[in-house]
C-alpha positions, 0 to 999 in steps of 0.5 A: 654386638647385640642380637637386635643390632645384628638383625638390623644389620642383616635387614639393612643389608638385604634391603640394600641388595634388593635396592641395588638389584632393582637399580640394575634392572632399571639400568639394564645392567646384568651378566650375560649368561652369568659371565659377561657384563651387559649394560643397556643391552650392550656387551661392555667388553666390546668397548674395551679397546675404546676405553683403553684408547681414551684413557691412554692405557690407564684403564685396560678393561671394565673390571675396576668399577671404582677406577672407571668412576674416578675417571668418568668425568674426564672420559666423558669430557673427552667423548663429548669433545671428540664426538664431531670427529671421533678418534676411531673415525680418524685413526681406525678407518671406521665410518663416522656414524659408526664411530659416533654411535660407539662413542655414544654407547661408551659414554652411556656405559661409563656413566652407568658404571659411575652411577652404580658406584655412587649408588653402591656407596650411598646404599652401603654396598661397597662389597658389591664394588669389589666384585666389579664386572662380576657383581652379583646383579640380576 
């Protein structure tokens, strides 16, 4: 590989990283205290029980962004179908408005992760995906 090719590759990588940092900032996606994933001001791990529930145990955490992105369309369809009478309300003795708010927040989290995966792929930042919820965002 020539020196010019290497330089172009490094510059492209830096530009892609900057783009993803701005993307994360715009979507309020960061690590709280450098450890816990936050999206839209919400601590993502607090929604793990609902992710597990709606994925029938196939997704037990938010660690694997690619798996969440792959399942996003099906999950969102379930969230939308359940919105009027959420399972959390039916089965866990949670108030209807709280259950609906939780479902709406989970839908936003899943969509944001799916968009992040798509953006990483478009920018050639696949290495960021391997980090999952430990991504090196803001």
